[in-house]
N, C-alpha and C positions, 0 to 999 in steps of 0.2 A: 450482613453488609454488601453494599451493590458497589463494583467497581466503573468505572466509565474511564475512557479514555476519547481523545476530539484530535481527529487530523485529517487533514487535507487528503483528499484522495491521487492516490499515485497509477502509473500503468505500469504493468507485471513488476509489484515493488519488491524487494529484499528480501530476505529470510526475516532479520529484523521487523521488519512493519508486522511481520503475520504472529512472531510474537506477542507483540501489542498488544494485537487483536485478542489472543489467547488467553492474556493475562487480565482480561476486564471481564464484565459482565456484559454492558453495552459497546458500542464503539462507533460513534459518532462520526459520519463523511461530515467533514468542515468544510463543504464546495460554496460556499457566500463568501467564501474568501477571494480578493482579487487574483484574479490568475497572473500569473508568473512568468516569464518566458527563460527559456534554459534552463528549467528546474523539471522534478520529478514525475510533475502531473501530466506529462505529454512526453514522458521515455526514459529508458532504462537500459542498463547496457548487457551483453551477453558474450560471452570469452570465445575466442575463435584463435586460428592459430595465429593469424598475426596480432593477437592482444584482443582487449577490449575494443566493442564495437556497440555503437548508438544504436537502437532503434527506437525514431522518432515519430511521432504519428502527427500531423499535420496537421494547424488548426487555424480557425478565422482570427486572427491578433491585429494584422493593421488597421491602424486608429481605433484598435478598441483599449485604450491604454488601462479603462477604468473598467474594464469588464472582470466578471469572478466567474469563476472556475465553471461553476453550475453553465455560466454562459456560453461559454468556450464553447463551440461549433467546430467538429471535425468537417477538413477541409479536403475532400472527395474519398473514393475509395482505395486507391491504387496502394497504397499505405499496407493492405491485411495481407495481398499477395508476397508484395517485398519482407515484411517481417515473417511472413511462412515460410518463404524458402529461405531465409539468412537462417530461423533455427533449424529446419531440416536439415540446412548445410554441416552447419556446425554442431550437430549434438545428435543426428543419427547413428553414430557410433556406438552411443551411450547407454550405458546396460537397460534403462528400464524407458529409454526414447518410444517403443510399440506403446508401452501403459502409458503412458501422460499423451502420446496424442491423441488417444480415442477422448480423451474432456477436453484437449485443448485447441485440437483443429477446428472444431463446430466453432468455438469460440471466433473462430477469422475468417469463416463463412457469412459469419451478420453482419448486418451494414447498423454500426450506429451513430446519431446525430449530434450529440454533445460529448465531450473527454468525461464530464463526470458517468454518464450514461454508460460509455465501457469500459471507463476502473470498475465502475461499480462491479458488472460484470464477470470481470477475470477475477478481482477479489473473491465474490461467492462463490464463483466455481473453484477454485483455489482454497478458500478455505472449508469446502466441501470435499477434496482430495484428500486433505491432512486430517479433514476430522474436527473442525474448530465449530463448535455449537453456538459461539458468541453470539447474539445480536448484534445486528448490522443497522442503522439507521441514518437520517440523514438529518444534517443544521436545520433545514427548512419545514423540518415536521416539526419544528419547535419555534419558539416567540425569540427572536433577538435584542441584546440591547446594546448600547454602545458601551467602549469601555474594553480592549484587549482582555484583561484577567475580568472584570465584571461580567463579558457574555460569557468566559468562559465556564465559570464559578455559576450564575445564573443556569448555563445548560446543564452543569450538572445537579444543582436545586432541580431542575422540571423534571430531569430522569430519574430525579430521586437516589441520585449517587451518596454515599457515605467518605467513598474513596476516588480522587482524580490521579490518575498515572498519566505523566507528561512524559514526550521524549524531551532529551538530558537538554538540546538546544534552549529550550524555551527558556530557560535559566535567566537569559538575557532580558527577556520582555518581562517576565510573569513578579506578580505581588503577593508572596505567602500571605499576606494580613489578610488579602482579602478572602481564601480559600479558607481561615481559620475561624475567619470571621461567621462564617458562613457555616462551619460545625463540619465543614469537608477537608480530611486528610489530603495532604498531598505527597506525592512518592513518585520519585524520578527513573525510570525506566535506566538498567544499565545495557549497554548493547555489546562492555567487554566481555572478549573471553570465550569467542566460541571456537568450537574444534573444527579445525579441516576433513572435509571431505574428501573421499575419490572424484579427482575432476581432472575436465581434459585439458590439452593445451598449455603447457610451461607452467609457471608461478602460481601458487595459490592465491585468489582472491575471492576475498568474504562480501565485497561492496556488489556482486552483479545481481541480477533479476532471480527470484528463487524458481524459476524455471530451470536454471543452473543446476539447482540442488534436487529439484525433482526428477529431470533427466538422467542426473549420474545414480541418484538412493533410491529414486521411488517411496514405496511404502516406509522405509526406513530413516527418511527426511528428518521426522521428529528424534531422532536421535542424535541428529547435528545440530538441532535447536534448542531454547528453553522449555515450553511451555508441556504441562501436562493435561492430553486429553480430559476432556470434563464430561 
């Protein structure tokens, strides 16, 4: 049995994103999809004494309404220092800050051309730290056909999947019959029931970047997640 998940890349995603990666044998970054503004592709939240703060990577999107995520270029490099300063300022008191800094800080010293390139670099590095060994591939590694559900099902077939694990929000548009006709089991991932962990700055928040969990819990982070190391 081979399990596959297909999601757009996100910038420093929340813990549920990595649970999805860990739950499958192959995780396909679906960056052939249209880029959408004010979404998770180029931004995420961290915690601060004043509440949640967005860290947003500026991209060249003006007048490029039809461009895909993989075509979306990053606009300049100033954001790298700004994001790193925000992380340092708000998490330097966290228990595992100095440990996590060793692999996170170098990522902010690199230059990236597209948001897809940036996101994949961070996702892969975070998986290494969490000891998630799932294969990560790109949607453009495969042939793409028309139709929302048809394309997902066909990607699974090309990847040799027997089971497709989808985020619950996709229930609004996925046609389960297309997967069943292809002989692929369709499973909905459940993001509910996460335990709280030691967290800085006020009321607990589950929806922030996974960096919040790593800075506060280090290698104990999987204890507050769902995956079992492969």
